[in-house]
Z-matrix of the N, CA and C atoms (Angstrom, degrees):
N
C 1 1.463
C 2 1.511 1 107.85
N 3 1.321 2 113.38 1 158.42
C 4 1.450 3 120.60 2 -177.96
C 5 1.515 4 110.45 3 -147.51
N 6 1.353 5 116.90 4 139.75
C 7 1.425 6 119.65 5 177.54
C 8 1.554 7 112.03 6 -76.24
N 9 1.324 8 115.15 7 146.39
C 10 1.454 9 122.68 8 171.83
C 11 1.515 10 104.56 9 -108.63
N 12 1.358 11 115.30 10 117.03
C 13 1.488 12 119.23 11 -179.24
C 14 1.547 13 109.26 12 -63.22
N 15 1.321 14 115.25 13 128.18
C 16 1.433 15 122.31 14 178.78
C 17 1.545 16 106.48 15 -101.90
N 18 1.347 17 115.75 16 101.54
C 19 1.455 18 119.08 17 -176.73
C 20 1.501 19 117.61 18 -135.69
N 21 1.350 20 114.54 19 16.01
C 22 1.464 21 116.60 20 174.65
C 23 1.508 22 107.53 21 -140.34
N 24 1.336 23 114.72 22 152.20
C 25 1.477 24 121.11 23 178.20
C 26 1.521 25 109.15 24 -67.67
N 27 1.325 26 117.90 25 -30.35
C 28 1.433 27 121.07 26 179.07
C 29 1.560 28 111.78 27 -60.47
N 30 1.349 29 115.25 28 -37.75
C 31 1.469 30 119.04 29 176.75
C 32 1.509 31 113.12 30 -60.77
N 33 1.362 32 115.03 31 -39.02
C 34 1.456 33 118.28 32 179.20
C 35 1.516 34 110.29 33 -66.53
N 36 1.295 35 118.17 34 -38.47
C 37 1.473 36 122.04 35 178.86
C 38 1.574 37 108.86 36 -64.80
N 39 1.337 38 116.83 37 -39.63
C 40 1.439 39 121.21 38 177.88
C 41 1.542 40 111.84 39 -64.86
N 42 1.320 41 117.55 40 -38.64
C 43 1.494 42 121.65 41 175.38
C 44 1.512 43 107.36 42 -62.04
N 45 1.274 44 120.10 43 -43.03
C 46 1.438 45 123.61 44 -176.68
C 47 1.530 46 110.11 45 -64.27
N 48 1.317 47 117.63 46 -34.57
C 49 1.433 48 122.90 47 -178.84
C 50 1.543 49 115.53 48 -86.70
N 51 1.321 50 115.52 49 -13.36
C 52 1.479 51 122.18 50 -173.11
C 53 1.534 52 111.61 51 -73.20
N 54 1.280 53 117.48 52 146.73
C 55 1.482 54 121.79 53 171.37
C 56 1.534 55 106.65 54 -91.29
N 57 1.282 56 114.41 55 154.02
C 58 1.453 57 119.91 56 179.36
C 59 1.531 58 109.88 57 88.96
N 60 1.348 59 113.77 58 -158.52
C 61 1.469 60 120.18 59 -171.62
C 62 1.498 61 110.23 60 -107.83
N 63 1.351 62 114.40 61 148.78
C 64 1.447 63 124.24 62 171.88
C 65 1.538 64 107.71 63 -143.45
N 66 1.281 65 116.98 64 150.15
C 67 1.465 66 122.49 65 178.81
C 68 1.546 67 106.20 66 -120.13
N 69 1.355 68 114.80 67 133.82
C 70 1.465 69 120.96 68 174.30
C 71 1.531 70 107.95 69 -117.86
N 72 1.340 71 116.65 70 123.72
C 73 1.481 72 121.80 71 176.76
C 74 1.509 73 105.10 72 -109.34
N 75 1.339 74 119.39 73 117.44
C 76 1.422 75 125.59 74 178.21
C 77 1.532 76 106.90 75 -98.96
N 78 1.329 77 115.62 76 122.24
C 79 1.475 78 120.08 77 -170.55
C 80 1.554 79 109.52 78 -130.37
N 81 1.342 80 113.01 79 135.25
C 82 1.488 81 119.32 80 173.24
C 83 1.504 82 106.72 81 -99.34
N 84 1.336 83 114.34 82 120.50
C 85 1.499 84 120.47 83 178.46
C 86 1.511 85 110.65 84 -71.88
N 87 1.315 86 119.85 85 -5.69
C 88 1.468 87 121.90 86 -177.93
C 89 1.544 88 111.51 87 -104.39
N 90 1.341 89 116.95 88 5.79
C 91 1.458 90 119.50 89 -172.33
C 92 1.499 91 110.99 90 -122.13
N 93 1.336 92 117.28 91 126.39
C 94 1.465 93 120.82 92 179.12
C 95 1.519 94 110.80 93 -70.30
N 96 1.301 95 119.20 94 -31.80
C 97 1.487 96 120.73 95 179.18
C 98 1.524 97 108.00 96 -65.59
N 99 1.335 98 117.61 97 -40.94
C 100 1.434 99 122.41 98 179.51
C 101 1.551 100 109.88 99 -62.84
N 102 1.319 101 114.91 100 -41.61
C 103 1.502 102 119.15 101 -178.98
C 104 1.553 103 108.69 102 -65.17
N 105 1.278 104 118.40 103 -43.62
C 106 1.474 105 123.90 104 176.19
C 107 1.504 106 111.07 105 -57.67
N 108 1.361 107 116.83 106 -48.44
C 109 1.471 108 120.74 107 -178.62
C 110 1.540 109 109.73 108 -64.68
N 111 1.293 110 119.46 109 -36.97
C 112 1.460 111 122.44 110 176.68
C 113 1.508 112 111.25 111 -64.16
N 114 1.329 113 117.30 112 -44.75
C 115 1.500 114 120.89 113 -178.31
C 116 1.519 115 108.47 114 -64.99
N 117 1.329 116 117.80 115 -44.12
C 118 1.483 117 120.41 116 -179.22
C 119 1.507 118 110.34 117 -63.98
N 120 1.346 119 117.79 118 -40.35
C 121 1.457 120 122.91 119 178.97
C 122 1.547 121 108.43 120 -59.57
N 123 1.350 122 115.86 121 -48.57
C 124 1.438 123 121.26 122 -177.51
C 125 1.525 124 112.86 123 -63.75
N 126 1.314 125 117.60 124 -29.66
C 127 1.489 126 120.72 125 179.40
C 128 1.511 127 109.94 126 -64.15
N 129 1.342 128 118.34 127 -31.43
C 130 1.466 129 121.75 128 -172.43
C 131 1.515 130 112.00 129 -114.36
N 132 1.315 131 119.47 130 6.07
C 133 1.467 132 120.38 131 -173.16
C 134 1.509 133 114.04 132 -68.35
N 135 1.298 134 117.95 133 -14.30
C 136 1.492 135 120.82 134 179.11
C 137 1.583 136 109.80 135 -70.86
N 138 1.319 137 118.55 136 -10.67
C 139 1.428 138 123.28 137 175.31
C 140 1.535 139 111.35 138 -76.02
N 141 1.331 140 115.96 139 -17.96
C 142 1.474 141 122.18 140 178.92
C 143 1.502 142 107.33 141 -82.97
N 144 1.344 143 120.15 142 135.46
C 145 1.442 144 121.01 143 178.56
C 146 1.501 145 112.78 144 -52.52
N 147 1.366 146 115.08 145 134.53
C 148 1.441 147 122.90 146 -169.54
C 149 1.555 148 114.27 147 -55.93
N 150 1.305 149 117.55 148 -32.03
C 151 1.474 150 121.01 149 -176.23
C 152 1.515 151 113.76 150 -84.20
N 153 1.368 152 116.32 151 7.25
C 154 1.508 153 120.46 152 179.04
C 155 1.523 154 108.85 153 -83.93
N 156 1.355 155 118.06 154 119.95
C 157 1.455 156 119.75 155 178.95
C 158 1.537 157 109.32 156 -67.02
N 159 1.358 158 115.03 157 132.89
C 160 1.459 159 121.78 158 179.04
C 161 1.528 160 108.35 159 -113.81
N 162 1.299 161 117.23 160 106.25
C 163 1.442 162 123.48 161 -176.24
C 164 1.558 163 110.08 162 -92.49
N 165 1.269 164 119.26 163 133.80
C 166 1.455 165 126.63 164 179.82
C 167 1.547 166 110.34 165 -114.39
N 168 1.320 167 115.95 166 119.35
C 169 1.463 168 120.92 167 179.83
C 170 1.528 169 110.78 168 -113.76
N 171 1.363 170 115.76 169 116.76
C 172 1.406 171 122.04 170 168.65
C 173 1.492 172 107.23 171 -79.33
N 174 1.326 173 117.49 172 99.37
C 175 1.486 174 118.02 173 -169.90
C 176 1.508 175 111.45 174 -79.42
N 177 1.316 176 120.40 175 -12.96
C 178 1.475 177 120.33 176 173.24
C 179 1.515 178 108.35 177 -71.32
N 180 1.319 179 118.64 178 -40.57
C 181 1.452 180 122.78 179 -178.94
C 182 1.546 181 111.02 180 -79.48
N 183 1.313 182 116.30 181 -24.80
C 184 1.503 183 119.72 182 -172.46
C 185 1.523 184 111.98 183 -134.95
N 186 1.357 185 114.58 184 58.23
C 187 1.418 186 119.12 185 -178.99
C 188 1.544 187 111.72 186 -62.26
N 189 1.304 188 115.96 187 -34.11
C 190 1.490 189 119.42 188 178.19
C 191 1.525 190 111.96 189 -60.97
N 192 1.326 191 117.73 190 -36.33
C 193 1.436 192 122.39 191 178.66
C 194 1.526 193 110.61 192 -70.51
N 195 1.334 194 116.45 193 -39.02
C 196 1.455 195 121.89 194 176.52
C 197 1.528 196 111.05 195 -60.15
N 198 1.335 197 116.54 196 -42.01
C 199 1.407 198 123.38 197 178.50
C 200 1.559 199 111.12 198 -63.80
N 201 1.354 200 113.95 199 -44.55
C 202 1.471 201 119.19 200 177.17
C 203 1.507 202 112.11 201 -60.96
N 204 1.345 203 117.75 202 -40.79
C 205 1.465 204 121.21 203 178.09
C 206 1.485 205 109.24 204 -61.84
N 207 1.312 206 121.10 205 -44.71
C 208 1.479 207 124.74 206 178.90
C 209 1.527 208 108.94 207 -58.61
N 210 1.337 209 115.59 208 -43.18
C 211 1.496 210 118.78 209 -178.08
C 212 1.529 211 112.87 210 -69.51
N 213 1.331 212 115.37 211 -50.76
C 214 1.477 213 120.08 212 -175.96
C 215 1.553 214 113.05 213 -65.85
N 216 1.321 215 115.12 214 -40.67
C 217 1.469 216 117.53 215 -177.75
C 218 1.491 217 115.06 216 -98.68
N 219 1.343 218 115.98 217 7.53
C 220 1.469 219 123.35 218 175.41
C 221 1.512 220 113.35 219 51.40
N 222 1.368 221 115.01 220 53.33
C 223 1.454 222 121.46 221 177.54
C 224 1.546 223 107.11 222 -125.67
N 225 1.316 224 112.66 223 152.84
C 226 1.457 225 119.40 224 173.30
C 227 1.520 226 110.51 225 -76.41
N 228 1.320 227 117.90 226 135.31
C 229 1.470 228 121.35 227 -180.00
C 230 1.521 229 110.65 228 -64.51
N 231 1.362 230 114.69 229 130.11
C 232 1.462 231 120.50 230 174.51
C 233 1.515 232 107.35 231 -138.18
N 234 1.353 233 117.44 232 162.68
C 235 1.438 234 120.56 233 175.08
C 236 1.525 235 108.07 234 -151.24
N 237 1.287 236 115.50 235 123.64
C 238 1.468 237 130.19 236 -5.88
C 239 1.526 238 111.68 237 -72.47
N 240 1.333 239 113.44 238 158.67
C 241 1.499 240 117.75 239 -178.63
C 242 1.506 241 109.13 240 -149.43
N 243 1.328 242 117.81 241 141.97
C 244 1.437 243 124.70 242 171.80
C 245 1.489 244 109.82 243 -118.85
N 246 1.340 245 117.14 244 131.10
C 247 1.451 246 121.62 245 176.34
C 248 1.529 247 106.44 246 -120.33
N 249 1.357 248 113.58 247 134.08
C 250 1.426 249 120.19 248 172.12
C 251 1.552 250 107.05 249 -104.62
N 252 1.343 251 114.66 250 119.41
C 253 1.477 252 121.49 251 -177.92
C 254 1.507 253 108.42 252 -106.28
N 255 1.327 254 115.51 253 130.65
C 256 1.453 255 119.76 254 174.74
C 257 1.547 256 108.37 255 -127.11
N 258 1.334 257 116.42 256 120.72
C 259 1.465 258 121.73 257 179.10
C 260 1.486 259 111.62 258 51.13
N 261 1.346 260 116.37 259 40.53
C 262 1.460 261 123.68 260 174.75
C 263 1.497 262 116.82 261 84.30
N 264 1.345 263 117.74 262 3.05
C 265 1.426 264 120.93 263 179.47
C 266 1.522 265 110.59 264 -118.55
N 267 1.273 266 119.62 265 142.19
C 268 1.422 267 124.66 266 177.40
C 269 1.571 268 108.82 267 -77.94
N 270 1.332 269 115.54 268 116.70
C 271 1.430 270 117.83 269 -179.49
C 272 1.566 271 113.10 270 -109.33
N 273 1.314 272 115.38 271 -5.31
C 274 1.445 273 119.79 272 177.82
C 275 1.524 274 109.47 273 -151.88
N 276 1.306 275 116.78 274 132.20
C 277 1.493 276 122.01 275 -179.41
C 278 1.502 277 106.25 276 -134.66
N 279 1.314 278 116.38 277 110.55
C 280 1.476 279 123.08 278 -179.63
C 281 1.538 280 110.81 279 -120.19
N 282 1.314 281 116.48 280 143.90
C 283 1.441 282 118.88 281 177.56
C 284 1.531 283 111.16 282 -139.24
N 285 1.338 284 114.20 283 160.49
C 286 1.437 285 124.75 284 177.57
C 287 1.523 286 111.27 285 48.94
N 288 1.325 287 117.20 286 -128.34
C 289 1.499 288 118.38 287 -173.80
C 290 1.540 289 113.54 288 -72.76
N 291 1.313 290 116.42 289 -7.92
C 292 1.502 291 119.55 290 178.32
C 293 1.542 292 110.94 291 -80.34
N 294 1.368 293 116.63 292 -9.36
C 295 1.470 294 117.61 293 -176.16
C 296 1.495 295 109.15 294 -68.52
N 297 1.343 296 115.93 295 128.90
C 298 1.469 297 123.34 296 -176.42
C 299 1.503 298 111.48 297 -148.21
N 300 1.334 299 115.49 298 118.91
C 301 1.472 300 118.67 299 174.03
C 302 1.517 301 112.04 300 -62.80
N 303 1.353 302 116.06 301 -33.83
C 304 1.475 303 119.50 302 -179.26
C 305 1.507 304 111.15 303 -67.57
N 306 1.328 305 118.65 304 -36.41
C 307 1.489 306 119.89 305 176.10
C 308 1.478 307 111.44 306 -68.35
N 309 1.341 308 116.24 307 -36.88
C 310 1.515 309 117.97 308 173.85
C 311 1.535 310 109.34 309 -62.16
N 312 1.271 311 115.66 310 -45.86
C 313 1.488 312 120.52 311 -176.67
C 314 1.536 313 113.33 312 -60.99
N 315 1.345 314 113.23 313 -34.05
C 316 1.505 315 116.74 314 178.73
C 317 1.508 316 113.46 315 -64.91
N 318 1.341 317 116.43 316 -25.48
C 319 1.470 318 120.23 317 -179.61
C 320 1.503 319 114.51 318 -92.37
N 321 1.343 320 116.47 319 -17.86
C 322 1.467 321 120.57 320 -178.61
C 323 1.484 322 108.49 321 -84.52
N 324 1.328 323 117.72 322 111.60
C 325 1.436 324 123.33 323 177.74
C 326 1.518 325 108.52 324 -101.32
N 327 1.278 326 115.94 325 139.56
C 328 1.484 327 121.02 326 -178.18
C 329 1.490 328 110.68 327 -97.71
């Protein structure tokens, strides 16, 4: 698996319009909890179907995009945070120690 850097507002709009599943991982590069959550997620991310786009947002560098994500997908901003998007709607919102690639994978049907 490989991250897709999420660094434009246009990408967020494309995720909203896309059919199927997408994952957004919001990460604070200044937070050790966020780093641990990211590492744990990456350890298990092979359980997520390979064709699922995995977007990575450095929210320190792109706070405006983080705000847009909260607005478009109607979620409260958290860091770290994982959102599972299906057909433009957020169907799973996990943060901090609740972040789990396996839980994401359970909801992604191929």
